[in-house]
C-alpha positions as a Markdown table, in Angstrom:
| # | Residue | x | y | z |
|---|---|---|---|---|
| 1 | Met | -6.4 | 29.2 | 6.9 |
| 2 | Gly | -4.5 | 26.1 | 8.0 |
| 3 | Trp | -5.0 | 22.4 | 8.8 |
| 4 | Thr | -7.5 | 20.6 | 11.0 |
| 5 | Glu | -7.4 | 17.1 | 12.5 |
| 6 | His | -10.8 | 15.4 | 11.9 |
| 7 | Lys | -11.6 | 12.5 | 14.2 |
| 8 | Ala | -14.1 | 9.9 | 13.3 |
| 9 | Gly | -14.5 | 6.2 | 13.8 |
| 10 | Gly | -11.3 | 6.0 | 15.9 |
| 11 | Leu | -9.3 | 7.6 | 13.1 |
| 12 | Gln | -7.4 | 10.9 | 12.8 |
| 13 | Ile | -7.6 | 12.5 | 9.4 |
| 14 | Leu | -5.8 | 15.7 | 8.4 |
| 15 | Gln | -7.7 | 18.1 | 6.2 |
| 16 | Ala | -6.9 | 21.5 | 4.7 |
| 17 | Asp | -9.3 | 24.1 | 5.9 |
| 18 | Ala | -9.7 | 25.8 | 2.5 |
| 19 | Leu | -10.8 | 22.5 | 1.0 |
| 20 | Thr | -13.3 | 21.6 | 3.7 |
| 21 | Lys | -15.4 | 24.7 | 2.9 |
| 22 | Thr | -16.6 | 23.3 | -0.4 |
| 23 | Pro | -19.7 | 21.1 | 0.1 |
| 24 | Trp | -19.2 | 19.0 | -3.1 |
| 25 | Leu | -15.6 | 18.1 | -2.3 |
| 26 | Val | -14.3 | 15.3 | -0.2 |
| 27 | His | -10.6 | 15.0 | 0.8 |
| 28 | Gly | -8.3 | 13.8 | 3.5 |
| 29 | Phe | -4.8 | 12.7 | 4.5 |
| 30 | Ser | -4.7 | 9.5 | 6.6 |
| 31 | Thr | -2.6 | 9.0 | 9.7 |
| 32 | Arg | -1.1 | 6.0 | 11.4 |
| 33 | Pro | -3.4 | 5.2 | 14.3 |
| 34 | Gly | -6.8 | 3.4 | 14.4 |
| 35 | Gly | -6.5 | 0.5 | 12.0 |
| 36 | Val | -6.6 | -3.3 | 12.2 |
| 37 | Ser | -3.2 | -4.0 | 10.8 |
| 38 | Asp | -0.5 | -5.4 | 13.2 |
| 39 | Leu | 2.9 | -3.8 | 12.7 |
| 40 | Ala | 5.4 | -5.1 | 15.3 |
| 41 | Gly | 2.6 | -5.3 | 17.9 |
| 42 | Glu | 1.1 | -1.9 | 17.1 |
| 43 | Lys | -2.3 | -1.6 | 15.5 |
| 44 | Val | -2.1 | 0.7 | 12.6 |
| 45 | Leu | -4.1 | 2.1 | 9.7 |
| 46 | Asn | -2.0 | 0.7 | 6.8 |
| 47 | Leu | -3.8 | 1.6 | 3.5 |
| 48 | Gly | -1.3 | 0.0 | 1.1 |
| 49 | Phe | -0.9 | -3.7 | 0.2 |
| 50 | Ala | 2.4 | -5.0 | 1.8 |
| 51 | Glu | 4.1 | -8.3 | 2.4 |
| 52 | Trp | 3.8 | -7.9 | 6.2 |
| 53 | Asp | 0.0 | -7.3 | 6.1 |
| 54 | Thr | -3.0 | -9.2 | 4.9 |
| 55 | Arg | -5.2 | -8.1 | 2.0 |
| 56 | Glu | -8.2 | -8.4 | 4.3 |
| 57 | Asn | -6.7 | -6.0 | 6.8 |
| 58 | Val | -5.9 | -3.4 | 4.2 |
| 59 | Leu | -9.4 | -3.6 | 2.7 |
| 60 | Glu | -10.9 | -3.1 | 6.1 |
| 61 | Asn | -8.6 | -0.2 | 6.8 |
| 62 | Arg | -9.7 | 1.4 | 3.5 |
| 63 | Arg | -13.3 | 0.9 | 4.4 |
| 64 | Arg | -12.9 | 2.6 | 7.7 |
| 65 | Phe | -11.0 | 5.4 | 6.1 |
| 66 | Gln | -13.7 | 6.0 | 3.5 |
| 67 | Ser | -16.4 | 5.7 | 6.2 |
| 68 | Ala | -14.6 | 8.4 | 8.4 |
| 69 | Leu | -14.8 | 10.7 | 5.4 |
| 70 | Ser | -18.4 | 9.9 | 4.7 |
| 71 | Ala | -17.3 | 8.6 | 1.3 |
| 72 | Asn | -18.5 | 5.0 | 1.5 |
| 73 | Asn | -20.3 | 5.3 | -1.8 |
| 74 | Phe | -17.2 | 6.4 | -3.7 |
| 75 | Asp | -15.1 | 4.1 | -6.0 |
| 76 | Leu | -11.5 | 4.3 | -4.6 |
| 77 | Ile | -9.0 | 4.6 | -7.4 |
| 78 | Ala | -5.4 | 3.8 | -6.2 |
| 79 | Leu | -2.6 | 3.7 | -8.8 |
| 80 | Lys | 0.3 | 1.3 | -9.1 |
| 81 | Gln | 2.9 | 4.0 | -8.4 |
| 82 | Ile | 6.1 | 3.8 | -10.3 |
| 83 | His | 7.9 | 7.2 | -9.6 |
| 84 | Ser | 7.0 | 8.5 | -13.1 |
| 85 | Asp | 5.4 | 11.5 | -14.7 |
| 86 | Val | 2.4 | 9.6 | -15.9 |
| 87 | Val | -0.9 | 11.3 | -15.3 |
| 88 | His | -4.2 | 9.4 | -15.8 |
| 89 | Leu | -7.6 | 10.8 | -16.6 |
| 90 | Phe | -10.4 | 8.8 | -15.1 |
| 91 | Glu | -14.0 | 8.9 | -16.2 |
| 92 | Asp | -14.9 | 5.6 | -14.6 |
| 93 | Ser | -13.3 | 3.2 | -12.1 |
| 94 | Pro | -10.7 | 1.1 | -13.9 |
| 95 | Ala | -10.9 | -2.7 | -13.8 |
| 96 | Glu | -7.3 | -3.0 | -12.8 |
| 97 | Pro | -4.9 | -0.5 | -11.1 |
| 98 | Cys | -3.2 | 1.7 | -13.6 |
| 99 | Arg | 0.6 | 2.4 | -13.6 |
| 100 | Gly | 1.4 | 6.0 | -12.9 |
| 101 | Asp | 1.7 | 8.7 | -10.2 |
| 102 | Ala | -1.1 | 11.2 | -10.7 |
| 103 | Ser | -4.7 | 11.1 | -11.6 |
| 104 | Thr | -7.5 | 13.6 | -12.4 |
| 105 | Thr | -11.2 | 13.6 | -12.9 |
| 106 | Asn | -14.3 | 15.7 | -13.1 |
| 107 | Arg | -16.7 | 12.8 | -12.5 |
| 108 | Pro | -18.6 | 12.6 | -9.1 |
| 109 | Gly | -18.2 | 9.4 | -7.2 |
| 110 | Leu | -14.5 | 8.6 | -7.9 |
| 111 | Leu | -12.1 | 8.9 | -5.0 |
| 112 | Leu | -8.6 | 9.5 | -6.4 |
| 113 | Ala | -5.9 | 8.1 | -4.0 |
| 114 | Ile | -2.2 | 8.5 | -3.6 |
| 115 | Gln | -0.1 | 6.3 | -1.2 |
| 116 | Thr | 3.0 | 7.6 | 0.6 |
| 117 | Ala | 5.4 | 6.9 | 3.4 |
| 118 | Asp | 7.7 | 9.8 | 2.9 |
| 119 | Cys | 7.0 | 11.1 | -0.6 |
| 120 | Val | 4.9 | 14.2 | -1.2 |
| 121 | Pro | 1.2 | 13.9 | -1.7 |
| 122 | Ile | -0.5 | 16.8 | -3.5 |
| 123 | Leu | -4.2 | 17.3 | -3.9 |
| 124 | Leu | -5.5 | 19.8 | -6.5 |
| 125 | Val | -9.0 | 21.2 | -6.9 |
| 126 | Asp | -10.5 | 23.5 | -9.5 |
| 127 | Leu | -13.4 | 25.1 | -7.8 |
| 128 | Lys | -14.8 | 26.7 | -10.9 |
| 129 | Lys | -14.6 | 23.7 | -13.3 |
| 130 | Arg | -15.3 | 21.2 | -10.5 |
| 131 | Ala | -12.3 | 19.0 | -11.3 |
| 132 | Val | -9.7 | 17.4 | -9.0 |
| 133 | Ala | -6.3 | 15.7 | -9.1 |
| 134 | Ala | -4.1 | 13.6 | -6.8 |
| 135 | Val | -0.3 | 13.6 | -7.3 |
| 136 | His | 2.5 | 11.4 | -5.9 |
| 137 | Ala | 5.8 | 13.3 | -6.0 |
| 138 | Gly | 9.0 | 11.6 | -4.8 |
| 139 | Trp | 12.3 | 13.0 | -5.9 |
| 140 | Arg | 12.0 | 11.4 | -9.3 |
| 141 | Gly | 8.5 | 12.6 | -9.9 |
| 142 | Thr | 9.5 | 16.1 | -8.7 |
| 143 | Leu | 12.5 | 16.1 | -11.0 |
| 144 | Gln | 10.1 | 15.2 | -13.9 |
| 145 | Arg | 7.7 | 18.0 | -12.8 |
| 146 | Ile | 4.8 | 15.7 | -12.3 |
| 147 | Val | 2.6 | 18.2 | -10.5 |
| 148 | Ala | 3.0 | 20.7 | -13.4 |
| 149 | Lys | 2.1 | 17.9 | -15.8 |
| 150 | Ala | -1.0 | 17.1 | -13.7 |
| 151 | Ile | -2.1 | 20.7 | -14.0 |
| 152 | Gly | -1.4 | 20.6 | -17.7 |
| 153 | Lys | -3.7 | 17.6 | -18.0 |
| 154 | Met | -6.4 | 19.5 | -16.1 |
| 155 | Gln | -6.0 | 22.5 | -18.4 |
| 156 | Met | -6.3 | 20.3 | -21.5 |
| 157 | Gln | -9.2 | 18.2 | -20.3 |
| 158 | Phe | -11.3 | 20.7 | -18.3 |
| 159 | Gly | -10.1 | 24.1 | -19.3 |
| 160 | Thr | -8.6 | 24.7 | -15.8 |
| 161 | Lys | -6.9 | 28.0 | -15.2 |
| 162 | Pro | -4.0 | 27.6 | -12.7 |
| 163 | Ala | -5.0 | 30.8 | -10.9 |
| 164 | Asp | -8.3 | 29.0 | -10.0 |
| 165 | Leu | -6.6 | 26.0 | -8.4 |
| 166 | Leu | -6.2 | 25.2 | -4.7 |
| 167 | Ala | -3.4 | 22.9 | -3.8 |
| 168 | Ala | -2.9 | 21.0 | -0.5 |
| 169 | Ile | 0.6 | 19.5 | 0.1 |
| 170 | Gly | 0.2 | 16.8 | 2.7 |
| 171 | Pro | 2.6 | 15.3 | 5.3 |
| 172 | Ser | 5.9 | 14.1 | 3.8 |
| 173 | Ile | 9.5 | 13.8 | 4.8 |
| 174 | Gly | 10.9 | 17.3 | 5.5 |
| 175 | Gly | 14.0 | 19.1 | 4.5 |
| 176 | Cys | 15.2 | 18.3 | 8.0 |
| 177 | Cys | 15.5 | 14.6 | 7.4 |
| 178 | Tyr | 15.5 | 13.8 | 3.6 |
| 179 | Glu | 19.1 | 13.0 | 2.7 |
| 180 | Val | 20.0 | 12.4 | -1.0 |
| 181 | Gly | 23.3 | 11.9 | -2.8 |
| 182 | Thr | 25.1 | 14.6 | -4.6 |
| 183 | Glu | 24.2 | 13.0 | -7.9 |
| 184 | Val | 20.5 | 13.9 | -7.2 |
| 185 | Ala | 21.5 | 17.4 | -6.4 |
| 186 | Ser | 23.3 | 17.5 | -9.8 |
| 187 | Glu | 20.2 | 16.4 | -11.6 |
| 188 | Phe | 18.1 | 19.0 | -9.9 |
| 189 | Arg | 20.6 | 21.8 | -10.6 |
| 190 | Ser | 20.6 | 20.8 | -14.3 |
| 191 | Gln | 16.8 | 21.0 | -14.5 |
| 192 | Phe | 15.9 | 24.0 | -12.3 |
| 193 | Pro | 17.5 | 27.4 | -12.0 |
| 194 | Asn | 16.2 | 27.8 | -8.4 |
| 195 | Ala | 17.3 | 24.3 | -7.2 |
| 196 | Ser | 19.7 | 25.8 | -4.7 |
| 197 | Asp | 16.7 | 27.0 | -2.7 |
| 198 | Trp | 15.6 | 23.5 | -2.1 |
| 199 | Phe | 18.8 | 22.1 | -0.6 |
| 200 | Asp | 20.5 | 22.8 | 2.7 |
| 201 | Glu | 23.8 | 23.2 | 0.9 |
| 202 | Leu | 23.9 | 22.5 | -2.8 |
| 203 | Arg | 26.9 | 20.2 | -3.5 |
| 204 | Thr | 27.2 | 18.2 | -6.7 |
| 205 | Gly | 30.4 | 16.3 | -6.0 |
| 206 | Asp | 32.4 | 18.4 | -8.5 |
| 207 | Glu | 33.6 | 20.9 | -5.9 |
| 208 | Pro | 37.3 | 20.8 | -4.8 |
| 209 | Asn | 37.7 | 19.0 | -1.5 |
| 210 | Pro | 39.9 | 21.0 | 0.9 |
| 211 | Leu | 40.7 | 17.7 | 2.8 |
| 212 | Gln | 42.7 | 16.6 | -0.1 |
| 213 | Trp | 45.2 | 19.4 | 0.5 |
| 214 | Leu | 45.2 | 19.0 | 4.3 |
| 215 | Asn | 46.0 | 15.4 | 4.3 |
| 216 | Met | 48.0 | 15.5 | 1.0 |
| 217 | Ala | 45.9 | 12.7 | -0.4 |
| 218 | Pro | 46.4 | 12.4 | -4.1 |
| 219 | Pro | 43.5 | 13.2 | -6.5 |
| 220 | Gly | 41.2 | 10.2 | -6.8 |
| 221 | His | 41.7 | 9.2 | -3.2 |
| 222 | Gln | 39.8 | 12.0 | -1.6 |
| 223 | Pro | 36.8 | 11.1 | 0.6 |
| 224 | Pro | 33.5 | 11.2 | -1.3 |
| 225 | Pro | 31.3 | 14.2 | -0.7 |
| 226 | Lys | 28.6 | 13.8 | 1.9 |
| 227 | Asn | 24.9 | 13.7 | 1.2 |
| 228 | Val | 22.7 | 16.8 | 1.1 |
| 229 | Leu | 19.3 | 17.5 | 2.5 |
| 230 | Leu | 16.5 | 18.1 | 0.0 |
| 231 | Asp | 13.2 | 19.8 | 0.8 |
| 232 | Leu | 10.7 | 18.2 | -1.6 |
| 233 | Arg | 7.8 | 20.2 | -0.3 |
| 234 | Lys | 9.6 | 23.4 | -1.1 |
| 235 | Ala | 10.5 | 22.1 | -4.6 |
| 236 | Asn | 6.9 | 21.2 | -5.4 |
| 237 | Arg | 5.5 | 24.5 | -4.0 |
| 238 | Ala | 7.9 | 26.3 | -6.3 |
| 239 | Gln | 6.6 | 24.3 | -9.2 |
| 240 | Leu | 3.0 | 25.1 | -8.3 |
| 241 | Leu | 3.9 | 28.8 | -8.2 |
| 242 | Asp | 5.7 | 28.5 | -11.6 |
| 243 | Ala | 2.6 | 26.8 | -13.0 |
| 244 | Gly | 0.5 | 29.9 | -12.1 |
| 245 | Leu | -1.0 | 29.2 | -8.7 |
| 246 | Arg | -1.3 | 32.0 | -6.2 |
| 247 | Ala | 0.9 | 31.7 | -3.1 |
| 248 | Gln | -2.2 | 32.0 | -0.8 |
| 249 | Asp | -3.8 | 29.0 | -2.6 |
| 250 | Ile | -1.0 | 26.6 | -1.8 |
| 251 | Leu | -1.5 | 24.9 | 1.6 |
| 252 | Val | 1.5 | 23.1 | 3.0 |
| 253 | Ser | 1.5 | 20.7 | 6.0 |
| 254 | Asp | 4.7 | 21.1 | 8.0 |
| 255 | Leu | 4.4 | 17.6 | 9.5 |
| 256 | Cys | 7.5 | 15.5 | 8.7 |
| 257 | Thr | 6.9 | 11.8 | 8.4 |
| 258 | Ala | 10.3 | 11.0 | 9.7 |
| 259 | Cys | 9.9 | 13.2 | 12.8 |
| 260 | His | 6.4 | 12.2 | 13.7 |
| 261 | Arg | 6.4 | 8.4 | 13.5 |
| 262 | Asp | 3.7 | 8.2 | 16.3 |
| 263 | Leu | 1.3 | 9.8 | 13.8 |
| 264 | Leu | 2.7 | 8.9 | 10.4 |
| 265 | Phe | 4.6 | 6.2 | 8.4 |
| 266 | Ser | 8.2 | 6.7 | 7.3 |
| 267 | Tyr | 9.8 | 4.3 | 4.9 |
| 268 | Arg | 13.3 | 5.6 | 5.5 |
| 269 | Lys | 13.1 | 5.8 | 9.3 |
| 270 | Glu | 11.5 | 2.4 | 9.6 |
| 271 | Ala | 13.9 | 0.7 | 7.3 |
| 272 | Gly | 11.3 | -0.2 | 4.7 |
| 273 | Thr | 8.9 | -2.2 | 6.9 |
| 274 | Thr | 6.1 | 0.2 | 7.4 |
| 275 | Gly | 2.6 | 1.1 | 6.4 |
| 276 | Arg | 1.3 | 3.4 | 3.7 |
| 277 | Leu | -0.6 | 6.7 | 4.2 |
| 278 | Met | -3.3 | 7.6 | 1.8 |
| 279 | Ser | -4.3 | 11.0 | 0.5 |
| 280 | Val | -7.7 | 11.2 | -1.3 |
| 281 | Ile | -9.8 | 13.7 | -3.2 |
| 282 | Gly | -13.2 | 13.3 | -4.9 |
| 283 | Ile | -16.4 | 15.0 | -6.0 |
| 284 | Arg | -19.6 | 14.3 | -4.2 |
| 285 | Val | -22.9 | 13.5 | -5.9 |
| 286 | Leu | -25.0 | 16.3 | -4.5 |
| 287 | Glu | -28.7 | 15.5 | -4.2 |
| 288 | Arg | -30.8 | 18.1 | -5.9 |
| 289 | Ser | -33.7 | 19.5 | -3.9 |
| 290 | Ser | -37.1 | 18.6 | -5.4 |
| 291 | Pro | -39.1 | 21.5 | -6.7 |
| 292 | Lys | -41.9 | 22.7 | -4.5 |
């Protein structure tokens, strides 16, 4: 099982094969091409409201995205993301966007959405209880275990068993490109015993600096430690495993947003002026066949 690129209406949408097999489920991870927004002379599918784009363009892009997924009749629920561990339960479409970084529902017709341009989007589905969730995990959300808290909300609300969950981790910045400061490494090390697995070289800034002795610089004048590379996808996969998911039920896209700017948006690589990808999941209203 892997990933498939679904093409419809001039758009390219990434889907996890294991999720496409379920007739009552709709999901997809958007890509950059095919929209009406103009980003430095390039037409792109920007799905987030930004200063450089018009509201009308974004709404048209969202309409095209939902149409390509055959989800026109869904209510799109996008959060006001704040890099938190706040998880919302939705039973209806809210009047105003809610502040938080994950959402869950078991109601048909609601399309849960996460917006990213480097951070990790995670879609969850409980095939037995017919419940879904969408999670936005940047380094702050990952540090706060937001994906585990979303699973906890599903357990509490729907009786979800983690072993029954499928998880799809969509395109995000990879461990090849995501530099963070040593203070972030320190925070992860203080929270997770296996944090060293997620960094290319776990430095916290407290290590003795050999350069100090080579150049005889006095303490306090040594060069600051360099940044380290963090693999957020690996960190979130580990949290899913710790929560009780089976390894074969966690599907991870290896597409790095920073490496594939022809296909995806990267906030870091494009110096902040870029679009937003959208990852969505929802439950279809299946028409019941009339009795004969």
